[in-house]
C-alpha positions in Angstrom: 73.0 -113.4 -7.2 70.4 -112.1 -4.8 67.6 -110.4 -6.4 67.5 -107.2 -3.8 71.3 -107.0 -4.4 70.8 -106.6 -8.1 68.0 -104.1 -7.7 70.0 -102.0 -5.5 73.0 -102.1 -7.8 70.5 -101.1 -10.7 69.1 -98.2 -8.6 72.7 -97.0 -7.6 73.6 -97.1 -11.3 70.7 -95.1 -12.3 71.3 -92.5 -9.7 74.7 -92.1 -11.0 73.6 -91.6 -14.4 71.4 -88.9 -13.3 73.8 -87.1 -11.3 76.2 -87.2 -14.3 73.5 -86.0 -16.6 72.7 -83.1 -14.0 76.5 -82.0 -13.9 76.7 -82.2 -17.5 73.6 -80.3 -17.8 74.9 -77.5 -15.3 78.1 -77.2 -17.1 76.3 -76.4 -20.4 74.5 -73.7 -18.5 77.5 -72.3 -16.7 79.2 -72.1 -20.2 76.3 -70.7 -22.1 75.9 -67.9 -19.3 79.8 -67.2 -19.5 79.4 -67.1 -23.3 76.6 -64.7 -22.9 78.3 -62.6 -20.5 81.2 -62.1 -22.7 79.2 -61.3 -25.8 77.1 -58.7 -23.7 80.3 -57.2 -22.4 81.8 -56.7 -25.8 78.7 -55.6 -27.5 76.9 -52.3 -27.3 73.7 -53.9 -25.7 74.4 -52.1 -22.4 76.8 -49.3 -23.7 76.9 -46.1 -21.6 75.0 -43.4 -23.3 73.7 -41.3 -20.3 75.4 -39.7 -17.3 73.3 -38.4 -14.5 74.6 -36.2 -11.9 73.3 -33.7 -9.3 73.2 -30.0 -9.6 76.3 -28.6 -8.1 77.6 -25.3 -6.8 81.2 -25.3 -8.1 81.6 -28.3 -10.3 79.8 -28.1 -13.5 78.2 -30.5 -15.7 80.5 -29.8 -18.6 83.4 -30.8 -16.1 81.6 -34.0 -15.1 80.8 -35.0 -18.6 84.4 -34.2 -19.9 85.8 -36.5 -16.9 83.6 -39.6 -17.6 83.8 -39.2 -21.6 86.2 -42.3 -21.7 83.5 -44.5 -20.2 80.9 -43.4 -23.1 80.2 -46.2 -25.3 81.6 -48.9 -23.2 79.6 -51.7 -21.9 78.2 -51.2 -18.4 79.4 -54.8 -17.9 83.0 -53.6 -18.9 83.5 -50.1 -17.5 85.4 -49.6 -14.5 83.5 -47.3 -12.3 86.6 -47.0 -10.0 88.4 -45.4 -13.0 85.5 -43.1 -13.6 85.6 -42.2 -9.9 89.5 -41.6 -10.0 88.9 -39.3 -12.8 86.4 -37.1 -11.0 88.6 -36.9 -8.1 90.9 -34.9 -10.0 88.5 -32.0 -10.4 89.5 -29.6 -7.6 86.3 -29.3 -5.9 85.3 -33.0 -5.7 85.6 -34.1 -2.0 84.2 -37.2 -2.6 82.3 -39.4 -5.3 80.7 -42.6 -6.0 79.6 -43.9 -9.4 77.0 -46.5 -9.9 75.7 -48.5 -13.2 72.2 -47.8 -14.3 71.0 -50.1 -16.7 70.5 -50.4 -19.6 72.7 -47.6 -20.7 73.5 -45.1 -17.7 76.1 -44.1 -15.1 74.9 -42.3 -11.8 77.4 -39.9 -10.3 76.9 -38.8 -6.6 79.4 -36.3 -5.4 80.0 -34.2 -2.6 82.0 -30.7 -3.0 84.7 -28.9 -1.1 83.7 -25.4 0.6 86.3 -22.6 0.5 87.0 -21.5 3.8 90.1 -19.3 3.3 92.1 -17.6 0.6 95.8 -18.2 0.1 98.2 -15.4 -1.5 100.6 -17.6 -3.6 104.2 -16.7 -4.4 103.5 -15.2 -7.6 101.0 -12.9 -5.9 97.8 -14.6 -7.3 95.0 -15.3 -4.6 93.6 -18.9 -4.5 90.5 -20.3 -2.7 91.4 -23.0 -0.1 89.4 -26.0 1.3 89.8 -26.8 5.3 92.2 -29.5 4.3 94.5 -27.2 2.6 93.3 -28.2 -1.2 93.6 -25.3 -3.5 90.3 -25.1 -5.4 90.6 -22.2 -7.7 91.9 -18.7 -8.2 89.8 -16.3 -6.2 87.5 -13.8 -7.6 86.2 -10.5 -5.9 83.1 -12.3 -4.4 85.4 -14.2 -2.0 86.9 -11.2 -0.3 85.1 -12.1 2.9 86.9 -15.0 3.4 90.4 -14.6 5.5 93.5 -14.0 3.7 96.4 -16.3 4.5 99.8 -14.9 3.9 102.7 -17.3 4.3 106.6 -17.0 4.3 106.7 -20.4 2.5 107.4 -20.6 -1.0 104.0 -21.7 -2.6 103.4 -22.6 -6.2 99.8 -23.0 -6.6 97.9 -25.4 -8.8 94.1 -26.2 -8.7 93.8 -29.5 -6.9 97.3 -29.0 -5.3 97.9 -28.8 -1.6 99.6 -26.0 0.5 102.7 -26.4 2.5 102.7 -28.2 5.8 103.1 -25.0 7.8 99.8 -23.4 6.0 97.8 -26.8 6.6 98.7 -26.6 10.2 97.2 -23.2 10.6 94.0 -24.1 8.8 92.0 -24.5 11.9 92.2 -20.8 12.7 90.7 -20.3 9.0 87.9 -22.6 9.8 87.1 -21.0 13.2 87.1 -17.5 11.5 84.9 -18.6 8.6 81.1 -18.4 9.7 81.5 -18.9 13.4 79.5 -17.4 16.0 82.5 -17.4 18.3 84.1 -14.6 16.4 80.9 -12.3 16.3 81.3 -8.7 16.9 85.0 -8.9 16.0 86.7 -6.6 13.6 86.9 -8.3 10.4 90.2 -10.3 9.7 92.7 -8.7 7.3 95.1 -11.3 7.3 96.5 -14.8 8.7 100.1 -14.6 9.0 102.2 -17.8 8.8 105.8 -17.2 9.3 108.5 -19.7 7.9 108.5 -21.5 11.4 104.8 -21.9 11.4 103.9 -19.2 14.1 100.5 -17.9 13.4 99.2 -14.3 13.8 95.8 -13.0 13.1 95.8 -9.3 12.0 92.6 -7.4 12.5 91.2 -4.8 10.3 91.5 -2.2 13.1 95.2 -3.1 13.5 95.0 -5.5 16.4 96.7 -8.8 16.3 96.0 -12.0 17.7 99.5 -14.0 18.2 99.1 -17.7 18.6 102.7 -18.8 18.1 103.4 -22.4 17.0 100.2 -24.1 15.5 99.5 -26.3 18.6 96.0 -26.4 20.3 95.0 -23.4 18.1 91.3 -23.7 18.7 91.9 -23.0 22.4 94.4 -20.2 21.9 91.8 -18.5 19.6 89.1 -19.2 22.0 90.8 -17.4 24.7 92.2 -14.6 22.7 88.7 -13.7 21.1 87.4 -13.8 24.3 89.7 -11.1 25.7 89.2 -9.0 22.6 85.3 -8.9 22.9 85.7 -8.1 26.8 87.9 -5.2 25.7 85.7 -4.0 22.8 82.5 -4.1 25.4 84.4 -1.9 27.5 85.2 0.6 24.6 89.1 0.0 24.6 91.2 -0.7 21.8 94.1 -3.2 21.5 97.3 -3.6 20.1 97.7 -7.2 20.5 96.7 -10.2 22.3 99.6 -12.8 22.7 98.2 -16.3 23.3 101.4 -18.1 22.3 101.2 -19.8 25.5 97.5 -20.2 26.4 97.9 -20.2 30.0 100.1 -17.1 29.9 98.4 -14.5 27.9 99.8 -11.1 27.2 97.6 -8.0 26.5 98.7 -4.7 25.3 96.1 -1.9 24.8 96.3 0.8 22.5 
């Protein structure tokens, strides 16, 4: 056999041997890494011992600690941050939440809270704070008396973290607009936002005047029109019985 052919075969065989050895070595490394991962996952080397969370206005550190208690002692390699986030979302004031692993022994919680924009009178007479998306936050205290009160004909069984009936939810743009908006500057305080069984919305002011907004369609535009009329009458020293903006292009006004 030609010498060059033999030499080539010898080199090819040697190269195959090197590749085979390399693959075996790589396989051993992968298996060792997998074994190490499984061991670390089941051991307490990276066990969760510390939960860090920002200072919040409504959600207490105790509530956060209770919500993530099931993760304590669990390896960071095993703990499900998704499950922890889901537990935190059950807290009424939690709007968004993200949980991150912080090696070697921590979980970092970052959350955003709801702000109450209105109060709701439930069917049992209790008053509850509401977020702009209709989420019920907690029973209202005396310090929340400045927020507009929504009174609805619909049956409402209130529960912290629950949601309001659709008719109330559809009226929430009115409550949002009445909370801290410069558009309502100079208006008498809002006494109630009334929501009829059919969803029709009426805003009752403390001086007795009413803003009749009708069905909850294009509420922001109707509110803008009605508020502009009320402000004009107030500047002229006139009192109103009602402004009916049920149809924003055909507003009816009745003075006292």
